C-alpha positions as CSV (number, residue, x, y, z in Angstrom):
1,M,-0.1,0.1,-0.1
2,G,1.3,3.2,0.2
3,P,0.5,6.1,-2.8
4,A,0.6,5.1,-6.1
5,K,3.7,4.7,-7.7
6,T,3.7,7.3,-11.1
7,D,6.7,8.5,-13.3
8,V,8.3,11.1,-12.1
9,L,8.1,14.5,-15.2
10,S,10.9,16.4,-16.5
11,P,11.9,19.7,-14.8
12,D,11.9,20.5,-18.5
13,G,8.1,19.4,-18.9
14,Y,6.9,22.0,-16.7
15,L,3.2,23.5,-17.6
16,L,3.1,26.3,-19.5
17,K,1.1,29.6,-19.8
18,H,-2.3,29.1,-22.2
19,S,-1.0,26.2,-23.1
20,K,-4.1,23.8,-23.5
21,E,-6.3,26.8,-25.0
22,S,-7.8,25.8,-28.5
23,K,-5.6,27.2,-31.4
24,L,-7.5,29.6,-33.7
25,P,-6.5,29.4,-37.8
26,E,-3.9,31.4,-39.3
27,K,-5.3,34.4,-39.8
28,K,-6.4,35.5,-44.3
29,P,-6.8,38.2,-45.5
30,F,-10.9,38.7,-45.6
31,K,-12.2,38.8,-49.3
32,Y,-15.4,40.0,-50.7
33,P,-17.4,37.4,-52.6
34,D,-18.1,40.8,-54.8
35,D,-14.8,42.6,-55.2
36,E,-13.9,41.9,-58.4
37,K,-16.6,44.6,-59.6
38,R,-16.1,46.5,-57.6
39,R,-15.4,50.3,-58.1
40,P,-11.9,51.5,-57.8
41,P,-11.4,52.7,-54.6
42,V,-11.1,56.5,-54.4
43,P,-7.9,57.9,-55.3
44,T,-6.1,59.8,-52.6
45,R,-4.9,63.4,-51.7
46,M,-1.7,62.5,-53.9
47,D,-3.1,61.4,-56.5
48,Y,-2.8,64.0,-59.0
49,P,-5.5,63.7,-61.9
50,V,-4.2,63.3,-65.3
51,M,-3.8,67.4,-66.5
52,G,-3.8,68.8,-70.1
53,I,-6.4,66.5,-71.4
54,Q,-9.1,68.3,-73.9
55,T,-11.3,66.8,-76.3
56,K,-13.4,68.8,-79.5
57,K,-16.8,67.3,-79.4
58,N,-19.2,69.9,-79.4
59,F,-21.5,68.8,-76.7
60,L,-24.4,71.6,-77.5
61,H,-24.9,70.1,-80.6
62,S,-24.2,66.4,-80.1
63,N,-27.2,66.8,-77.2
64,A,-29.6,68.4,-79.7
65,A,-28.9,65.8,-82.3
66,E,-29.2,62.8,-79.8
67,T,-32.7,64.0,-77.9
68,I,-33.8,64.6,-82.2
69,M,-33.0,61.3,-82.9
70,A,-34.3,59.7,-79.8
71,V,-37.3,57.5,-79.7
72,P,-39.8,58.7,-77.6
73,K,-41.1,57.1,-74.4
74,M,-44.1,55.7,-74.7
75,P,-46.4,55.8,-71.6
76,Q,-47.0,53.0,-69.8
77,P,-50.9,52.0,-69.4
78,I,-52.2,52.8,-66.2
79,F,-55.9,52.2,-64.6
80,V,-57.1,53.6,-61.2
81,D,-58.8,51.4,-58.2
82,T,-59.4,53.4,-56.0
83,K,-60.3,57.1,-54.6
84,K,-57.3,58.2,-53.6
85,G,-55.9,57.8,-57.1
86,D,-53.8,54.5,-56.5
87,K,-52.2,53.3,-60.0
88,H,-51.2,49.8,-61.4
89,P,-50.4,48.3,-64.8
90,L,-52.9,47.6,-66.8
91,E,-50.8,45.5,-68.5
92,T,-50.8,42.2,-66.2
93,S,-54.1,43.5,-64.2
94,G,-56.1,41.0,-66.5
95,L,-58.6,44.0,-67.6
96,V,-56.8,44.3,-71.5
97,P,-58.5,41.1,-73.6
98,K,-55.4,38.9,-74.4
99,Y,-55.8,38.1,-78.5
100,L,-53.1,35.4,-78.0
101,K,-55.3,32.8,-75.7
102,K,-57.9,32.7,-77.8
103,K,-59.2,29.1,-78.4
104,D,-59.7,29.8,-82.5
105,Y,-56.2,32.8,-82.5
106,G,-54.4,31.5,-86.1
107,K,-56.8,30.2,-88.1
108,V,-58.4,31.5,-91.0
109,P,-62.0,32.4,-90.3
110,N,-64.8,30.9,-91.1
111,Y,-66.0,34.0,-93.8
112,L,-62.4,34.1,-95.3
113,V,-62.8,30.2,-96.0
114,Q,-66.4,30.6,-97.7
115,K,-64.7,33.5,-99.9
116,N,-62.1,31.5,-100.9
117,E,-64.3,28.8,-102.3
118,E,-66.5,30.7,-104.2
119,I,-63.3,32.3,-105.4
120,K,-61.9,28.6,-106.5
121,Q,-65.7,27.8,-107.5
122,A,-65.8,30.8,-109.6
123,Q,-62.2,30.3,-111.6
124,E,-63.4,26.6,-112.3
125,E,-67.3,27.4,-113.9
126,Y,-64.6,30.2,-116.0
127,D,-62.0,27.6,-117.0
128,A,-64.1,25.0,-117.8
129,Y,-66.8,27.9,-120.4
130,I,-63.9,28.7,-122.0
131,K,-62.9,25.1,-122.9
132,E,-66.5,25.0,-123.9
133,R,-65.8,27.3,-126.4
134,L,-62.8,26.6,-127.9
135,R,-64.3,22.9,-128.4
136,Q,-66.8,24.6,-130.3
137,G,-64.6,27.2,-132.3
138,A,-66.2,30.4,-131.2
139,M,-62.8,31.2,-129.5
140,K,-59.7,30.8,-130.2
141,Q,-56.8,31.9,-127.8
142,L,-54.3,35.1,-129.3
143,S,-50.8,33.4,-129.3
144,D,-47.6,35.4,-128.1
145,A,-46.6,36.6,-131.9
146,E,-50.1,38.2,-131.9
147,R,-50.4,39.4,-129.2
148,E,-46.9,41.0,-129.5
149,D,-48.2,42.9,-133.3
150,M,-51.3,43.7,-131.2
151,L,-49.0,45.6,-128.8
152,Q,-46.9,46.7,-130.9
153,G,-49.8,48.0,-133.3
154,L,-51.0,49.8,-130.7
155,K,-48.4,51.7,-129.4
156,K,-47.8,52.7,-132.7
157,N,-50.5,54.7,-133.3
158,W,-50.4,56.3,-129.4
159,E,-47.0,57.3,-131.0
160,E,-49.1,58.9,-133.8
161,L,-51.9,60.3,-131.5
162,H,-49.1,62.3,-129.2
163,H,-47.1,63.1,-132.1
164,E,-50.5,65.0,-134.0
165,Y,-51.2,66.3,-130.0
166,Q,-47.9,68.0,-129.7
167,G,-48.1,69.5,-132.7
168,L,-50.7,71.2,-131.6
169,S,-51.8,75.2,-131.6
170,V,-50.9,77.0,-128.0
171,V,-54.3,78.8,-128.5
172,I,-57.2,76.8,-128.4
173,D,-59.4,79.9,-129.4
174,T,-62.1,78.3,-132.0
175,L,-64.6,75.2,-131.2
176,P,-62.9,73.2,-134.2
177,K,-59.9,73.6,-132.0
178,K,-61.5,72.6,-129.0
179,F,-63.3,69.5,-130.7
180,H,-59.7,68.1,-131.8
181,K,-58.4,68.2,-129.0
182,E,-60.3,66.6,-126.6
183,K,-60.6,63.6,-129.4
184,L,-56.8,63.0,-129.7
185,E,-57.0,63.0,-125.3
186,L,-59.7,60.5,-125.9
187,E,-58.0,58.5,-128.1
188,M,-54.9,58.8,-127.0
189,K,-56.1,57.6,-123.3
190,Q,-58.3,55.1,-124.7
191,L,-55.1,53.2,-125.9
192,E,-53.6,53.7,-122.8
193,K,-55.9,51.2,-121.1
194,D,-55.4,48.8,-124.3
195,I,-52.3,48.3,-123.5
196,D,-52.3,48.7,-120.1
197,L,-54.9,45.7,-120.7
198,I,-52.4,43.9,-123.6
199,E,-49.7,43.7,-121.4
200,R,-50.8,43.1,-117.9
201,H,-52.5,39.5,-119.0
202,K,-50.9,37.1,-121.3
203,I,-53.0,35.0,-122.6
204,I,-56.1,36.4,-124.4
205,Y,-58.7,34.8,-126.2
206,I,-60.7,36.2,-129.4
207,A,-64.6,35.5,-130.5
208,N,-64.3,33.9,-134.0
209,N,-66.6,36.2,-136.5
C-alpha cells in the first residue's frame, strides 16, 4: 500500500501558460465575394489627375442631335382602382383582352374560307366555259407573236396620235380646235387602257367572227 507510483516529470516539461487553450486557424486576408465587381477605391490626396487632355466634341450640338433622334418613350398604360388615385399597370391586370389566348387564334376565319371557296368555284366555272367555247370553235387564243404584233400596233398608233397632239397650237381659241384636242385626248387615253390590258394579261382569247 502507499501512494501510487507514477513517473516523475522532467523539470523541463513544466506546464506553460495558455498551453491547454484551443488554437485558432491562421489568419487570412478577408475578401468580399463581389470584390472583382467593386469600383476602384477613392483616390488619395496624393493622386493627381491627368492634366492637359482636351476634347473637340461640341456637346451642345451632340446633345441636340441625340434629343432629336431619340425615340420618345411611350407612357405605360395604367388604371386607377381607388378614389385616392392608386395606380397599377394595366398590362398585367387582366382587364386587357389577350388575343393570343383565344381558342381560334391563328386560324383562318370562316368568312375567308367561304370566300376562297367561292373564288375557286368561280375560277373553275370560268375555265370550263373557256374550254367549252374553244371546243366549239367560237373562241381562239392569241399566240405570243399575234399578241406582240397587236401590242406594237397599239403603241405605234399612240405615238402617231401623241405626235399630232404635240403639233396642236398653244392657243385653243375656236370650237373645232377644242373638239379636235378633246378627240385626240380620248383616243390616246383609250389606247393607253388597251395597252395596259394587253401587257397585264399574257393569255388573251378572242371571238371567231
